[in-house]
C-alpha positions as CSV (number, residue, x, y, z in Angstrom):
1,M,41.1,124.2,-0.5
2,A,41.7,123.8,-4.2
3,A,39.0,122.8,-6.7
4,P,37.1,119.7,-5.4
5,P,38.5,116.5,-6.9
6,L,36.6,114.0,-8.9
7,L,35.1,111.3,-6.6
8,L,35.4,107.8,-8.0
9,G,34.2,104.5,-6.6
10,H,36.7,101.7,-6.5
11,R,35.2,98.9,-8.6
12,G,31.9,100.6,-8.0
13,A,30.7,100.9,-4.4
14,R,33.1,98.2,-3.1
15,A,32.5,98.7,0.6
16,T,28.8,97.7,0.2
17,K,29.3,93.9,0.5
18,T,25.7,93.1,-0.4
19,V,26.3,94.3,-4.0
20,P,29.1,92.5,-5.9
21,E,31.9,94.8,-7.0
22,N,32.6,95.4,-10.7
23,T,29.0,94.9,-11.6
24,L,26.3,97.3,-13.0
25,P,24.5,97.4,-9.7
26,S,27.7,98.4,-7.9
27,F,28.4,101.1,-10.5
28,D,24.8,102.4,-10.1
29,L,25.2,102.4,-6.4
30,A,28.4,104.5,-6.5
31,L,26.6,107.0,-8.7
32,S,23.5,107.1,-6.5
33,H,25.8,107.8,-3.5
34,G,26.9,110.9,-5.4
35,C,30.2,109.8,-7.0
36,D,31.3,111.4,-10.2
37,G,32.2,108.1,-11.7
38,F,34.1,104.9,-10.9
39,E,37.1,102.7,-11.6
40,F,36.7,99.2,-12.9
41,D,38.8,96.3,-14.3
42,V,38.9,94.7,-17.7
43,R,40.2,91.3,-18.7
44,G,40.0,89.4,-22.0
45,T,38.2,86.1,-22.7
46,I,39.2,83.4,-25.1
47,D,36.5,84.6,-27.6
48,G,37.9,88.1,-27.7
49,R,35.5,89.8,-25.4
50,S,36.3,92.5,-22.8
51,L,35.0,91.3,-19.5
52,I,34.7,93.3,-16.3
53,C,36.6,91.3,-13.7
54,H,39.5,92.1,-11.3
55,D,40.9,88.6,-10.6
56,A,42.4,86.2,-13.2
57,F,40.0,83.5,-11.9
58,V,36.3,83.5,-11.3
59,G,35.8,80.6,-9.0
60,K,37.8,77.8,-10.8
61,L,37.5,79.3,-14.2
62,K,40.5,81.3,-15.6
63,V,39.0,84.3,-17.5
64,C,41.4,84.1,-20.4
65,Q,40.6,80.5,-21.0
66,V,36.8,80.7,-21.1
67,T,34.2,82.4,-23.2
68,A,32.2,85.4,-22.0
69,N,29.0,83.3,-21.9
70,Q,30.6,81.0,-19.3
71,L,30.9,84.0,-16.9
72,P,27.4,85.6,-17.0
73,C,28.0,87.2,-13.6
74,C,30.6,89.5,-15.2
75,P,29.4,92.4,-17.4
76,L,31.0,93.2,-20.7
77,L,32.7,96.5,-21.3
78,E,30.1,97.5,-23.9
79,D,27.4,96.9,-21.3
80,V,29.1,99.3,-18.9
81,L,29.6,101.9,-21.6
82,R,26.0,101.8,-22.8
83,H,24.8,101.9,-19.2
84,C,27.1,104.6,-17.7
85,A,29.2,106.4,-20.3
86,H,26.7,109.2,-20.7
87,R,26.6,110.0,-16.9
88,A,29.9,109.0,-15.3
89,F,33.7,109.5,-15.5
90,L,35.1,106.1,-16.2
91,D,38.6,104.9,-15.1
92,I,39.0,101.8,-17.3
93,E,41.8,99.6,-16.0
94,L,43.3,97.1,-18.4
95,K,44.6,94.2,-16.3
96,V,46.4,92.4,-19.2
97,A,47.9,93.2,-22.5
98,G,46.1,92.4,-25.8
99,L,42.9,94.3,-25.0
100,E,43.9,97.5,-26.7
101,S,42.0,96.9,-30.1
102,C,38.7,95.8,-28.6
103,V,38.7,98.4,-25.9
104,L,39.4,101.1,-28.4
105,A,36.7,99.9,-30.7
106,A,34.2,99.8,-27.8
107,L,35.1,103.4,-26.9
108,R,34.8,104.6,-30.4
109,E,31.4,103.1,-30.7
110,C,30.2,104.5,-27.4
111,R,32.0,107.6,-26.3
112,S,32.1,108.5,-22.6
113,H,30.5,111.9,-22.4
114,G,31.3,112.0,-18.7
115,G,35.0,111.6,-19.5
116,C,37.3,108.7,-19.2
117,V,40.9,107.4,-18.8
118,V,42.3,104.0,-20.0
119,S,44.7,103.0,-17.3
120,S,47.1,100.1,-16.5
121,F,49.9,99.0,-14.3
122,L,51.6,97.8,-17.5
123,P,53.7,100.4,-19.3
124,E,53.5,98.4,-22.5
125,V,49.7,98.5,-22.4
126,V,49.7,102.3,-21.9
127,M,52.2,102.8,-24.8
128,E,50.3,100.5,-27.1
129,F,47.0,102.1,-26.4
130,K,48.5,105.6,-26.9
131,A,50.0,104.5,-30.2
132,R,46.6,103.4,-31.4
133,S,44.7,106.5,-30.3
134,A,46.0,110.0,-29.7
135,T,42.6,111.2,-28.5
136,I,41.6,108.9,-25.6
137,P,43.5,109.8,-22.4
138,V,45.7,107.1,-20.8
139,G,47.1,106.7,-17.3
140,I,49.8,104.7,-15.6
141,I,49.0,103.1,-12.2
142,C,51.7,103.0,-9.6
143,D,51.9,101.2,-6.2
144,S,55.6,101.5,-5.5
145,Q,58.3,104.1,-5.8
146,A,60.0,102.1,-8.5
147,Q,56.9,102.2,-10.6
148,L,56.3,105.9,-9.9
149,Q,59.7,106.8,-11.2
150,R,58.7,106.1,-14.8
151,W,55.6,108.3,-15.1
152,H,57.4,111.3,-16.7
153,R,58.8,109.0,-19.4
154,L,55.5,107.6,-20.5
155,P,53.0,109.2,-22.9
156,V,50.3,109.5,-20.2
157,E,47.8,112.3,-19.3
158,F,47.1,110.7,-15.9
159,V,49.3,109.4,-13.0
160,I,47.2,107.1,-10.8
161,A,49.2,106.5,-7.6
162,H,48.6,104.6,-4.4
163,H,47.8,107.3,-1.8
164,R,50.9,106.5,0.3
165,L,53.0,107.6,-2.6
166,V,51.3,111.0,-3.1
167,S,53.1,114.1,-1.7
168,E,52.8,117.8,-2.3
169,Q,56.0,117.6,-4.4
170,L,54.6,114.8,-6.6
171,M,51.5,116.9,-7.0
172,H,53.5,119.9,-8.1
173,D,55.7,117.9,-10.5
174,V,52.7,116.1,-12.2
175,H,50.8,119.4,-12.6
176,A,53.9,121.2,-13.8
177,A,54.1,118.6,-16.5
178,G,50.5,119.3,-17.6
179,R,49.2,116.0,-16.3
180,K,46.6,115.0,-13.7
181,L,47.1,113.0,-10.5
182,F,44.7,110.5,-9.0
183,A,45.0,108.8,-5.6
184,W,43.8,105.3,-4.7
185,T,42.5,103.7,-2.6
186,V,41.6,106.4,0.0
187,N,39.2,105.3,2.7
188,D,39.5,107.8,5.5
189,P,38.2,111.4,5.6
190,A,41.4,112.9,6.9
191,S,43.5,111.6,4.0
192,M,40.8,112.6,1.6
193,L,40.8,116.2,2.8
194,R,44.6,116.4,3.0
195,L,44.9,115.2,-0.7
196,A,42.2,117.6,-1.8
197,S,43.9,120.5,0.0
198,W,47.1,119.7,-2.1
199,G,45.0,119.8,-5.3
200,I,44.5,116.1,-6.1
201,D,42.5,115.7,-9.3
202,A,40.6,112.6,-8.2
203,I,40.1,110.3,-5.3
204,I,39.3,106.6,-5.7
205,S,37.7,105.0,-2.7
206,D,36.0,101.9,-1.5
207,Q,34.0,104.0,0.9
208,T,31.8,105.8,-1.6
209,E,29.2,107.1,0.9
210,L,31.8,108.3,3.3
211,M,33.7,110.0,0.5
212,V,30.6,111.8,-0.8
213,Q,29.7,112.8,2.8
214,T,33.1,114.3,3.2
215,F,32.9,116.5,0.1
216,K,29.2,116.7,-0.8
217,P,27.1,116.3,2.4
218,H,23.9,117.3,0.6
219,N,24.4,114.6,-2.0
220,A,25.1,112.0,0.7
221,A,21.9,113.0,2.5
222,T,19.9,112.6,-0.7
223,S,21.4,109.2,-1.4
224,R,20.5,107.9,2.1
225,S,16.9,108.8,1.5
226,D,16.8,107.0,-1.9
227,P,14.9,103.7,-1.5
228,T,17.3,102.1,-4.0
229,N,20.1,102.6,-1.4
230,A,18.3,100.4,1.2
């Protein structure tokens, strides 16, 4: 097997339904399970804040039309960076355009010592962010073959592909271009091990405990004995 991949929780420890995804407790749980980091989603509020939220609506409130104070259940990007940037790899997904300046400012103020990538499904977001910063890595997210066709034309360091799109040939092509390949969302051990044997650089999974058990059984045993994991 090639070098072990980074193990990243999807929106934190998403499979643990008792802890809301995309929250500090969910991120802490993923790390306590033994993950190297996590992926999370960022949207913008009407008062110019970067809010951690996957969907465009929280209940009946549209995120882009309310202030951050109206959604206290959602952490701010700066909260996540202060809490986790020193100890975790962060995959920061920008769900919409227009966040580039505030996200870049937050990252400059609080560097991710564990490593990071700013990613998006939107090529224009990736290109705008890269135009503003040559030092912070960016990644394009793909969930179709049509989207995947564009990766080599974009100024990205990371290709973040749905696992059904990943093949040994894609792995070879991405690595030959000097870039890294992440796979999401991988929730069964057989797929995890197959991707790792091909040399995948990171696996993003809902099933954080299962993923860690697959690659780091000692870490998984330790996390199960941790009382914070009850």
